[in-house]
Structure formats: structure tokens, C-alpha cells
PDB file of N, H, CA, C and O in Angstrom:
ATOM      1  N   UNK A   1      92.838  81.788  96.824  1.00  0.00           N
ATOM      2  CA  UNK A   1      92.493  83.200  97.283  1.00  0.00           C
ATOM      3  C   UNK A   1      91.125  83.512  96.945  1.00  0.00           C
ATOM      4  O   UNK A   1      90.657  83.210  95.847  1.00  0.00           O
ATOM      5  N   UNK A   2      90.484  84.087  97.816  1.00  0.00           N
ATOM      6  H   UNK A   2      90.864  84.333  98.707  1.00  0.00           H
ATOM      7  CA  UNK A   2      89.050  84.591  97.547  1.00  0.00           C
ATOM      8  C   UNK A   2      89.163  86.058  97.140  1.00  0.00           C
ATOM      9  O   UNK A   2      90.186  86.720  97.313  1.00  0.00           O
ATOM     10  N   UNK A   3      88.030  86.524  96.583  1.00  0.00           N
ATOM     11  H   UNK A   3      87.198  85.986  96.443  1.00  0.00           H
ATOM     12  CA  UNK A   3      87.986  87.896  96.172  1.00  0.00           C
ATOM     13  C   UNK A   3      88.144  88.794  97.373  1.00  0.00           C
ATOM     14  O   UNK A   3      88.795  89.834  97.284  1.00  0.00           O
ATOM     15  N   UNK A   4      87.547  88.406  98.525  1.00  0.00           N
ATOM     16  H   UNK A   4      87.018  87.560  98.598  1.00  0.00           H
ATOM     17  CA  UNK A   4      87.719  89.180  99.756  1.00  0.00           C
ATOM     18  C   UNK A   4      89.182  89.286 100.232  1.00  0.00           C
ATOM     19  O   UNK A   4      89.618  90.366 100.632  1.00  0.00           O
ATOM     20  N   UNK A   5      89.950  88.164 100.192  1.00  0.00           N
ATOM     21  H   UNK A   5      89.596  87.287  99.868  1.00  0.00           H
ATOM     22  CA  UNK A   5      91.365  88.262 100.546  1.00  0.00           C
ATOM     23  C   UNK A   5      92.181  88.976  99.562  1.00  0.00           C
ATOM     24  O   UNK A   5      93.197  89.571  99.922  1.00  0.00           O
ATOM     25  N   UNK A   6      91.782  88.952  98.288  1.00  0.00           N
ATOM     26  H   UNK A   6      90.957  88.469  97.995  1.00  0.00           H
ATOM     27  CA  UNK A   6      92.433  89.739  97.239  1.00  0.00           C
ATOM     28  C   UNK A   6      92.291  91.227  97.425  1.00  0.00           C
ATOM     29  O   UNK A   6      93.217  91.995  97.164  1.00  0.00           O
ATOM     30  N   UNK A   7      91.092  91.635  97.891  1.00  0.00           N
ATOM     31  H   UNK A   7      90.340  91.011  98.104  1.00  0.00           H
ATOM     32  CA  UNK A   7      90.901  93.049  98.176  1.00  0.00           C
ATOM     33  C   UNK A   7      91.719  93.504  99.331  1.00  0.00           C
ATOM     34  O   UNK A   7      92.304  94.587  99.314  1.00  0.00           O
ATOM     35  N   UNK A   8      91.762  92.666 100.348  1.00  0.00           N
ATOM     36  H   UNK A   8      91.286  91.786 100.361  1.00  0.00           H
ATOM     37  CA  UNK A   8      92.599  92.960 101.502  1.00  0.00           C
ATOM     38  C   UNK A   8      94.062  93.115 101.095  1.00  0.00           C
ATOM     39  O   UNK A   8      94.734  94.064 101.497  1.00  0.00           O
ATOM     40  N   UNK A   9      94.551  92.151 100.277  1.00  0.00           N
ATOM     41  H   UNK A   9      94.005  91.380  99.950  1.00  0.00           H
ATOM     42  CA  UNK A   9      95.878  92.236  99.828  1.00  0.00           C
ATOM     43  C   UNK A   9      96.228  93.461  98.972  1.00  0.00           C
ATOM     44  O   UNK A   9      97.306  94.045  99.080  1.00  0.00           O
ATOM     45  N   UNK A  10      95.244  93.824  98.100  1.00  0.00           N
ATOM     46  H   UNK A  10      94.368  93.349  98.012  1.00  0.00           H
ATOM     47  CA  UNK A  10      95.391  95.056  97.294  1.00  0.00           C
ATOM     48  C   UNK A  10      95.431  96.279  98.208  1.00  0.00           C
ATOM     49  O   UNK A  10      96.243  97.180  98.001  1.00  0.00           O
ATOM     50  N   UNK A  11      94.560  96.314  99.217  1.00  0.00           N
ATOM     51  H   UNK A  11      93.900  95.582  99.385  1.00  0.00           H
ATOM     52  CA  UNK A  11      94.601  97.438 100.060  1.00  0.00           C
ATOM     53  C   UNK A  11      95.994  97.489 100.864  1.00  0.00           C
ATOM     54  O   UNK A  11      96.533  98.572 101.093  1.00  0.00           O
ATOM     55  N   UNK A  12      96.497  96.385 101.242  1.00  0.00           N
ATOM     56  H   UNK A  12      96.059  95.505 101.056  1.00  0.00           H
ATOM     57  CA  UNK A  12      97.812  96.299 101.901  1.00  0.00           C
ATOM     58  C   UNK A  12      98.923  96.834 101.037  1.00  0.00           C
ATOM     59  O   UNK A  12      99.800  97.561 101.504  1.00  0.00           O
ATOM     60  N   UNK A  13      98.879  96.470  99.776  1.00  0.00           N
ATOM     61  H   UNK A  13      98.166  95.880  99.396  1.00  0.00           H
ATOM     62  CA  UNK A  13      99.911  96.908  98.799  1.00  0.00           C
ATOM     63  C   UNK A  13      99.825  98.421  98.598  1.00  0.00           C
ATOM     64  O   UNK A  13     100.850  99.094  98.494  1.00  0.00           O
ATOM     65  N   UNK A  14      98.610  98.951  98.545  1.00  0.00           N
ATOM     66  H   UNK A  14      97.777  98.404  98.629  1.00  0.00           H
ATOM     67  CA  UNK A  14      98.393 100.395  98.298  1.00  0.00           C
ATOM     68  C   UNK A  14      98.940 101.122  99.570  1.00  0.00           C
ATOM     69  O   UNK A  14      99.677 102.101  99.450  1.00  0.00           O
ATOM     70  N   UNK A  15      98.566 100.624 100.799  1.00  0.00           N
ATOM     71  H   UNK A  15      97.967  99.829 100.896  1.00  0.00           H
ATOM     72  CA  UNK A  15      99.030 101.297 101.963  1.00  0.00           C
ATOM     73  C   UNK A  15     100.571 101.268 102.095  1.00  0.00           C
ATOM     74  O   UNK A  15     101.177 102.257 102.507  1.00  0.00           O
ATOM     75  N   UNK A  16     101.187 100.148 101.748  1.00  0.00           N
ATOM     76  H   UNK A  16     100.695  99.344 101.413  1.00  0.00           H
ATOM     77  CA  UNK A  16     102.571 100.049 101.750  1.00  0.00           C
ATOM     78  C   UNK A  16     103.346 100.971 100.779  1.00  0.00           C
ATOM     79  O   UNK A  16     104.437 101.461 101.069  1.00  0.00           O
ATOM     80  N   UNK A  17     102.737 101.161  99.666  1.00  0.00           N
ATOM     81  H   UNK A  17     101.851 100.763  99.431  1.00  0.00           H
ATOM     82  CA  UNK A  17     103.172 102.081  98.644  1.00  0.00           C
ATOM     83  C   UNK A  17     103.154 103.552  99.152  1.00  0.00           C
ATOM     84  O   UNK A  17     104.072 104.347  98.953  1.00  0.00           O
ATOM     85  N   UNK A  18     102.016 103.823  99.825  1.00  0.00           N
ATOM     86  H   UNK A  18     101.270 103.177  99.987  1.00  0.00           H
ATOM     87  CA  UNK A  18     101.837 105.137 100.399  1.00  0.00           C
ATOM     88  C   UNK A  18     102.923 105.422 101.540  1.00  0.00           C
ATOM     89  O   UNK A  18     103.477 106.517 101.642  1.00  0.00           O
ATOM     90  N   UNK A  19     103.159 104.427 102.322  1.00  0.00           N
ATOM     91  H   UNK A  19     102.710 103.537 102.240  1.00  0.00           H
ATOM     92  CA  UNK A  19     104.183 104.493 103.390  1.00  0.00           C
ATOM     93  C   UNK A  19     105.573 104.743 102.828  1.00  0.00           C
ATOM     94  O   UNK A  19     106.309 105.582 103.347  1.00  0.00           O
ATOM     95  N   UNK A  20     105.943 104.024 101.770  1.00  0.00           N
ATOM     96  H   UNK A  20     105.346 103.342 101.347  1.00  0.00           H
ATOM     97  CA  UNK A  20     107.215 104.213 101.160  1.00  0.00           C
ATOM     98  C   UNK A  20     107.333 105.615 100.531  1.00  0.00           C
ATOM     99  O   UNK A  20     108.361 106.282 100.656  1.00  0.00           O
ATOM    100  N   UNK A  21     106.305 106.021  99.886  1.00  0.00           N
ATOM    101  H   UNK A  21     105.470 105.479  99.785  1.00  0.00           H
ATOM    102  CA  UNK A  21     106.264 107.423  99.269  1.00  0.00           C
ATOM    103  C   UNK A  21     106.435 108.496 100.307  1.00  0.00           C
ATOM    104  O   UNK A  21     107.181 109.455 100.113  1.00  0.00           O
ATOM    105  N   UNK A  22     105.661 108.312 101.534  1.00  0.00           N
ATOM    106  H   UNK A  22     105.055 107.533 101.692  1.00  0.00           H
ATOM    107  CA  UNK A  22     105.840 109.234 102.588  1.00  0.00           C
ATOM    108  C   UNK A  22     107.247 109.333 103.172  1.00  0.00           C
ATOM    109  O   UNK A  22     107.740 110.399 103.539  1.00  0.00           O
ATOM    110  N   UNK A  23     107.870 108.129 103.234  1.00  0.00           N
ATOM    111  H   UNK A  23     107.470 107.263 102.935  1.00  0.00           H
ATOM    112  CA  UNK A  23     109.214 108.117 103.760  1.00  0.00           C
ATOM    113  C   UNK A  23     110.158 108.903 102.801  1.00  0.00           C
ATOM    114  O   UNK A  23     110.997 109.678 103.260  1.00  0.00           O
ATOM    115  N   UNK A  24     110.018 108.703 101.520  1.00  0.00           N
ATOM    116  H   UNK A  24     109.337 108.073 101.147  1.00  0.00           H
ATOM    117  CA  UNK A  24     110.863 109.449 100.542  1.00  0.00           C
ATOM    118  C   UNK A  24     110.548 110.852 100.641  1.00  0.00           C
ATOM    119  O   UNK A  24     111.470 111.667 100.665  1.00  0.00           O
ATOM    120  N   UNK A  25     109.247 111.251 100.706  1.00  0.00           N
ATOM    121  H   UNK A  25     108.498 110.588 100.687  1.00  0.00           H
ATOM    122  CA  UNK A  25     108.901 112.656 100.841  1.00  0.00           C
ATOM    123  C   UNK A  25     109.507 113.430 102.052  1.00  0.00           C
ATOM    124  O   UNK A  25     110.007 114.552 101.978  1.00  0.00           O
ATOM    125  N   UNK A  26     109.389 112.652 103.203  1.00  0.00           N
ATOM    126  H   UNK A  26     108.983 111.740 103.263  1.00  0.00           H
ATOM    127  CA  UNK A  26     109.847 113.196 104.395  1.00  0.00           C
ATOM    128  C   UNK A  26     111.450 113.363 104.412  1.00  0.00           C
ATOM    129  O   UNK A  26     112.013 114.288 104.999  1.00  0.00           O
ATOM    130  N   UNK A  27     112.102 112.365 103.703  1.00  0.00           N
ATOM    131  H   UNK A  27     111.644 111.614 103.226  1.00  0.00           H
ATOM    132  CA  UNK A  27     113.562 112.434 103.707  1.00  0.00           C
ATOM    133  C   UNK A  27     114.101 113.450 102.759  1.00  0.00           C
ATOM    134  O   UNK A  27     115.274 113.817 102.838  1.00  0.00           O
ATOM    135  N   UNK A  28     113.239 113.933 101.824  1.00  0.00           N
ATOM    136  H   UNK A  28     112.287 113.635 101.759  1.00  0.00           H
ATOM    137  CA  UNK A  28     113.700 115.001 100.805  1.00  0.00           C
ATOM    138  C   UNK A  28     113.789 116.329 101.578  1.00  0.00           C
ATOM    139  O   UNK A  28     114.497 117.230 101.127  1.00  0.00           O
ATOM    140  N   UNK A  29     113.140 116.479 102.658  1.00  0.00           N
ATOM    141  H   UNK A  29     112.565 115.747 103.024  1.00  0.00           H
ATOM    142  CA  UNK A  29     113.217 117.763 103.427  1.00  0.00           C
ATOM    143  C   UNK A  29     112.006 118.701 103.244  1.00  0.00           C
ATOM    144  O   UNK A  29     111.617 119.409 104.174  1.00  0.00           O
ATOM    145  N   UNK A  30     111.396 118.697 101.991  1.00  0.00           N
ATOM    146  H   UNK A  30     111.712 118.122 101.236  1.00  0.00           H
ATOM    147  CA  UNK A  30     110.239 119.498 101.753  1.00  0.00           C
ATOM    148  C   UNK A  30     109.101 118.687 101.119  1.00  0.00           C
ATOM    149  O   UNK A  30     108.928 118.660  99.900  1.00  0.00           O
ATOM    150  N   UNK A  31     108.364 118.056 101.962  1.00  0.00           N
ATOM    151  H   UNK A  31     108.505 118.078 102.952  1.00  0.00           H
ATOM    152  CA  UNK A  31     107.199 117.290 101.393  1.00  0.00           C
ATOM    153  C   UNK A  31     106.193 118.117 100.760  1.00  0.00           C
ATOM    154  O   UNK A  31     105.872 119.173 101.305  1.00  0.00           O
ATOM    155  N   UNK A  32     105.646 117.749  99.642  1.00  0.00           N
ATOM    156  H   UNK A  32     105.906 116.891  99.199  1.00  0.00           H
ATOM    157  CA  UNK A  32     104.707 118.497  98.860  1.00  0.00           C
ATOM    158  C   UNK A  32     103.408 118.756  99.597  1.00  0.00           C
ATOM    159  O   UNK A  32     102.766 119.790  99.411  1.00  0.00           O
ATOM    160  N   UNK A  33     103.020 117.780 100.455  1.00  0.00           N
ATOM    161  H   UNK A  33     103.541 116.940 100.605  1.00  0.00           H
ATOM    162  CA  UNK A  33     101.734 118.022 101.163  1.00  0.00           C
ATOM    163  C   UNK A  33     101.934 118.647 102.531  1.00  0.00           C
ATOM    164  O   UNK A  33     100.960 118.904 103.238  1.00  0.00           O
ATOM    165  N   UNK A  34     103.218 118.902 102.929  1.00  0.00           N
ATOM    166  H   UNK A  34     104.009 118.693 102.354  1.00  0.00           H
ATOM    167  CA  UNK A  34     103.446 119.418 104.219  1.00  0.00           C
ATOM    168  C   UNK A  34     103.920 118.343 105.137  1.00  0.00           C
ATOM    169  O   UNK A  34     103.595 117.166 104.987  1.00  0.00           O
ATOM    170  N   UNK A  35     104.733 118.795 106.137  1.00  0.00           N
ATOM    171  H   UNK A  35     104.997 119.752 106.259  1.00  0.00           H
ATOM    172  CA  UNK A  35     105.343 117.855 107.111  1.00  0.00           C
ATOM    173  C   UNK A  35     104.274 117.174 107.899  1.00  0.00           C
ATOM    174  O   UNK A  35     104.364 115.953 108.024  1.00  0.00           O
ATOM    175  N   UNK A  36     103.292 117.795 108.436  1.00  0.00           N
ATOM    176  H   UNK A  36     103.219 118.787 108.334  1.00  0.00           H
ATOM    177  CA  UNK A  36     102.313 117.192 109.313  1.00  0.00           C
ATOM    178  C   UNK A  36     101.414 116.195 108.587  1.00  0.00           C
ATOM    179  O   UNK A  36     101.162 115.095 109.080  1.00  0.00           O
ATOM    180  N   UNK A  37     100.939 116.589 107.422  1.00  0.00           N
ATOM    181  H   UNK A  37     101.144 117.482 107.022  1.00  0.00           H
ATOM    182  CA  UNK A  37      99.986 115.698 106.714  1.00  0.00           C
ATOM    183  C   UNK A  37     100.757 114.474 106.186  1.00  0.00           C
ATOM    184  O   UNK A  37     100.223 113.366 106.221  1.00  0.00           O
ATOM    185  N   UNK A  38     101.994 114.646 105.699  1.00  0.00           N
ATOM    186  H   UNK A  38     102.428 115.547 105.671  1.00  0.00           H
ATOM    187  CA  UNK A  38     102.775 113.469 105.235  1.00  0.00           C
ATOM    188  C   UNK A  38     103.098 112.570 106.370  1.00  0.00           C
ATOM    189  O   UNK A  38     103.043 111.352 106.201  1.00  0.00           O
ATOM    190  N   UNK A  39     103.441 113.097 107.551  1.00  0.00           N
ATOM    191  H   UNK A  39     103.485 114.086 107.689  1.00  0.00           H
ATOM    192  CA  UNK A  39     103.651 112.291 108.689  1.00  0.00           C
ATOM    193  C   UNK A  39     102.399 111.485 109.143  1.00  0.00           C
ATOM    194  O   UNK A  39     102.508 110.324 109.535  1.00  0.00           O
ATOM    195  N   UNK A  40     101.218 112.131 109.077  1.00  0.00           N
ATOM    196  H   UNK A  40     101.129 113.075 108.758  1.00  0.00           H
ATOM    197  CA  UNK A  40      99.989 111.589 109.471  1.00  0.00           C
ATOM    198  C   UNK A  40      99.685 110.455 108.486  1.00  0.00           C
ATOM    199  O   UNK A  40      99.243 109.400 108.942  1.00  0.00           O
ATOM    200  N   UNK A  41      99.887 110.593 107.171  1.00  0.00           N
ATOM    201  H   UNK A  41     100.246 111.450 106.801  1.00  0.00           H
ATOM    202  CA  UNK A  41      99.598 109.547 106.215  1.00  0.00           C
ATOM    203  C   UNK A  41     100.521 108.321 106.498  1.00  0.00           C
ATOM    204  O   UNK A  41     100.127 107.158 106.412  1.00  0.00           O
ATOM    205  N   UNK A  42     101.801 108.697 106.848  1.00  0.00           N
ATOM    206  H   UNK A  42     102.121 109.642 106.918  1.00  0.00           H
ATOM    207  CA  UNK A  42     102.810 107.601 107.131  1.00  0.00           C
ATOM    208  C   UNK A  42     102.329 106.838 108.335  1.00  0.00           C
ATOM    209  O   UNK A  42     102.266 105.609 108.294  1.00  0.00           O
ATOM    210  N   UNK A  43     101.965 107.567 109.479  1.00  0.00           N
ATOM    211  H   UNK A  43     102.016 108.565 109.512  1.00  0.00           H
ATOM    212  CA  UNK A  43     101.541 106.881 110.686  1.00  0.00           C
ATOM    213  C   UNK A  43     100.307 106.099 110.517  1.00  0.00           C
ATOM    214  O   UNK A  43     100.121 105.084 111.187  1.00  0.00           O
ATOM    215  N   UNK A  44      99.431 106.537 109.628  1.00  0.00           N
ATOM    216  H   UNK A  44      99.583 107.363 109.084  1.00  0.00           H
ATOM    217  CA  UNK A  44      98.233 105.718 109.366  1.00  0.00           C
ATOM    218  C   UNK A  44      98.379 104.549 108.450  1.00  0.00           C
ATOM    219  O   UNK A  44      97.709 103.530 108.618  1.00  0.00           O
ATOM    220  N   UNK A  45      99.278 104.684 107.447  1.00  0.00           N
ATOM    221  H   UNK A  45      99.822 105.512 107.310  1.00  0.00           H
ATOM    222  CA  UNK A  45      99.427 103.591 106.508  1.00  0.00           C
ATOM    223  C   UNK A  45     100.311 102.521 106.978  1.00  0.00           C
ATOM    224  O   UNK A  45     100.190 101.414 106.453  1.00  0.00           O
ATOM    225  N   UNK A  46     101.206 102.707 107.920  1.00  0.00           N
ATOM    226  H   UNK A  46     101.305 103.606 108.346  1.00  0.00           H
ATOM    227  CA  UNK A  46     102.045 101.594 108.502  1.00  0.00           C
ATOM    228  C   UNK A  46     101.212 100.556 109.176  1.00  0.00           C
ATOM    229  O   UNK A  46     101.305  99.388 108.800  1.00  0.00           O
ATOM    230  N   UNK A  47     100.394 100.897 110.155  1.00  0.00           N
ATOM    231  H   UNK A  47     100.318 101.847 110.461  1.00  0.00           H
ATOM    232  CA  UNK A  47      99.615  99.792 110.755  1.00  0.00           C
ATOM    233  C   UNK A  47      98.559  99.260 109.872  1.00  0.00           C
ATOM    234  O   UNK A  47      98.208  98.085 109.976  1.00  0.00           O
ATOM    235  N   UNK A  48      98.011 100.096 108.973  1.00  0.00           N
ATOM    236  H   UNK A  48      98.296 101.051 108.889  1.00  0.00           H
ATOM    237  CA  UNK A  48      97.031  99.666 108.001  1.00  0.00           C
ATOM    238  C   UNK A  48      97.570  98.537 107.039  1.00  0.00           C
ATOM    239  O   UNK A  48      96.872  97.587 106.685  1.00  0.00           O
ATOM    240  N   UNK A  49      98.890  98.733 106.646  1.00  0.00           N
ATOM    241  H   UNK A  49      99.457  99.505 106.933  1.00  0.00           H
ATOM    242  CA  UNK A  49      99.505  97.729 105.834  1.00  0.00           C
ATOM    243  C   UNK A  49      99.543  96.379 106.514  1.00  0.00           C
ATOM    244  O   UNK A  49      99.181  95.368 105.912  1.00  0.00           O
ATOM    245  N   UNK A  50      99.977  96.350 107.761  1.00  0.00           N
ATOM    246  H   UNK A  50     100.271  97.171 108.250  1.00  0.00           H
ATOM    247  CA  UNK A  50     100.096  95.084 108.526  1.00  0.00           C
ATOM    248  C   UNK A  50      98.675  94.486 108.788  1.00  0.00           C
ATOM    249  O   UNK A  50      98.442  93.287 108.637  1.00  0.00           O
ATOM    250  N   UNK A  51      97.744  95.396 109.188  1.00  0.00           N
ATOM    251  H   UNK A  51      97.933  96.370 109.310  1.00  0.00           H
ATOM    252  CA  UNK A  51      96.431  94.820 109.515  1.00  0.00           C
ATOM    253  C   UNK A  51      95.740  94.217 108.245  1.00  0.00           C
ATOM    254  O   UNK A  51      95.158  93.135 108.323  1.00  0.00           O
ATOM    255  N   UNK A  52      95.806  94.919 107.082  1.00  0.00           N
ATOM    256  H   UNK A  52      96.279  95.798 107.019  1.00  0.00           H
ATOM    257  CA  UNK A  52      95.200  94.370 105.877  1.00  0.00           C
ATOM    258  C   UNK A  52      95.918  93.133 105.471  1.00  0.00           C
ATOM    259  O   UNK A  52      95.260  92.168 105.084  1.00  0.00           O
ATOM    260  N   UNK A  53      97.220  93.083 105.528  1.00  0.00           N
ATOM    261  H   UNK A  53      97.755  93.868 105.842  1.00  0.00           H
ATOM    262  CA  UNK A  53      97.918  91.858 105.117  1.00  0.00           C
ATOM    263  C   UNK A  53      97.487  90.705 106.090  1.00  0.00           C
ATOM    264  O   UNK A  53      97.186  89.604 105.629  1.00  0.00           O
ATOM    265  N   UNK A  54      97.460  90.956 107.414  1.00  0.00           N
ATOM    266  H   UNK A  54      97.705  91.850 107.789  1.00  0.00           H
ATOM    267  CA  UNK A  54      97.001  89.919 108.304  1.00  0.00           C
ATOM    268  C   UNK A  54      95.598  89.424 108.016  1.00  0.00           C
ATOM    269  O   UNK A  54      95.306  88.232 108.111  1.00  0.00           O
ATOM    270  N   UNK A  55      94.732  90.368 107.659  1.00  0.00           N
ATOM    271  H   UNK A  55      94.969  91.337 107.581  1.00  0.00           H
ATOM    272  CA  UNK A  55      93.320  90.059 107.357  1.00  0.00           C
ATOM    273  C   UNK A  55      93.279  89.124 106.028  1.00  0.00           C
ATOM    274  O   UNK A  55      92.486  88.186 105.938  1.00  0.00           O
ATOM    275  N   UNK A  56      94.139  89.439 105.075  1.00  0.00           N
ATOM    276  H   UNK A  56      94.783  90.200 105.148  1.00  0.00           H
ATOM    277  CA  UNK A  56      94.186  88.611 103.830  1.00  0.00           C
ATOM    278  C   UNK A  56      94.714  87.267 104.176  1.00  0.00           C
ATOM    279  O   UNK A  56      94.188  86.292 103.639  1.00  0.00           O
ATOM    280  N   UNK A  57      95.668  87.109 104.989  1.00  0.00           N
ATOM    281  H   UNK A  57      96.095  87.901 105.425  1.00  0.00           H
ATOM    282  CA  UNK A  57      96.190  85.727 105.345  1.00  0.00           C
ATOM    283  C   UNK A  57      95.209  84.985 106.131  1.00  0.00           C
ATOM    284  O   UNK A  57      95.052  83.785 105.905  1.00  0.00           O
ATOM    285  N   UNK A  58      94.542  85.575 107.020  1.00  0.00           N
ATOM    286  H   UNK A  58      94.669  86.550 107.204  1.00  0.00           H
ATOM    287  CA  UNK A  58      93.512  84.938 107.914  1.00  0.00           C
ATOM    288  C   UNK A  58      92.341  84.481 107.014  1.00  0.00           C
ATOM    289  O   UNK A  58      91.842  83.371 107.197  1.00  0.00           O
ATOM    290  N   UNK A  59      91.901  85.293 106.065  1.00  0.00           N
ATOM    291  H   UNK A  59      92.306  86.195 105.916  1.00  0.00           H
ATOM    292  CA  UNK A  59      90.764  84.935 105.219  1.00  0.00           C
ATOM    293  C   UNK A  59      91.147  83.799 104.332  1.00  0.00           C
ATOM    294  O   UNK A  59      90.353  82.891 104.088  1.00  0.00           O
ATOM    295  N   UNK A  60      92.377  83.842 103.841  1.00  0.00           N
ATOM    296  H   UNK A  60      93.022  84.579 104.040  1.00  0.00           H
ATOM    297  CA  UNK A  60      92.898  82.674 102.926  1.00  0.00           C
ATOM    298  C   UNK A  60      92.960  81.410 103.700  1.00  0.00           C
ATOM    299  O   UNK A  60      92.528  80.351 103.246  1.00  0.00           O
ATOM    300  N   UNK A  61      93.506  81.531 104.885  1.00  0.00           N
ATOM    301  H   UNK A  61      93.857  82.392 105.254  1.00  0.00           H
ATOM    302  CA  UNK A  61      93.635  80.290 105.681  1.00  0.00           C
ATOM    303  C   UNK A  61      92.199  79.771 106.080  1.00  0.00           C
ATOM    304  O   UNK A  61      91.994  78.558 106.038  1.00  0.00           O
ATOM    305  N   UNK A  62      91.298  80.546 106.425  1.00  0.00           N
ATOM    306  H   UNK A  62      91.464  81.532 106.458  1.00  0.00           H
ATOM    307  CA  UNK A  62      89.928  80.163 106.731  1.00  0.00           C
ATOM    308  C   UNK A  62      89.226  79.453 105.580  1.00  0.00           C
ATOM    309  O   UNK A  62      88.404  78.560 105.785  1.00  0.00           O
ATOM    310  N   UNK A  63      89.577  79.881 104.345  1.00  0.00           N
ATOM    311  H   UNK A  63      90.244  80.607 104.179  1.00  0.00           H
ATOM    312  CA  UNK A  63      88.875  79.240 103.246  1.00  0.00           C
ATOM    313  C   UNK A  63      89.691  78.074 102.653  1.00  0.00           C
ATOM    314  O   UNK A  63      89.291  77.477 101.654  1.00  0.00           O
ATOM    315  N   UNK A  64      90.809  77.766 103.264  1.00  0.00           N
ATOM    316  H   UNK A  64      91.134  78.251 104.076  1.00  0.00           H
ATOM    317  CA  UNK A  64      91.518  76.539 102.813  1.00  0.00           C
ATOM    318  C   UNK A  64      90.982  75.321 103.495  1.00  0.00           C
ATOM    319  O   UNK A  64      91.274  74.213 103.045  1.00  0.00           O
ATOM    320  N   UNK A  65      90.225  75.446 104.537  1.00  0.00           N
ATOM    321  H   UNK A  65      89.987  76.346 104.902  1.00  0.00           H
ATOM    322  CA  UNK A  65      89.750  74.232 105.258  1.00  0.00           C
ATOM    323  C   UNK A  65      88.593  73.687 104.589  1.00  0.00           C
ATOM    324  O   UNK A  65      88.045  72.677 105.029  1.00  0.00           O
TER     325      UNK A  65
END
């Protein structure tokens, strides 16, 4: 793993934690940041999680050759 892929993986983990937190906040009925902002964070963090994870895997594969 390179430092670049490690940063991508770290970002993916943080975005995944944010998504899970938003899901719990929204399921509680009264999100602390409000319904629309929490939904926006959730909708932004879900694709970001996948994108950053994909980037980390691609970078690692590229550096294995």
C-alpha cells in the first residue's frame, strides 16, 4: 500500500462512518442537524465511500506491477 492509497482508504472509512451516522440520525426521527442537511450528507457520503475505495484499490493494483 502506498501513502496515496492509504489516504484514499482513510477517506473511504470516514465517509462510510458518516453515512452510517446519518442513517442512525435519520432513523431516530429528529436529526440534530436537521432532516435536509443530514439527508444531503448521506447522499454525498454514499457515492464518495465507493469512489474512494475504488481509487484505493486501483492505486494499490497499479503499484503492485
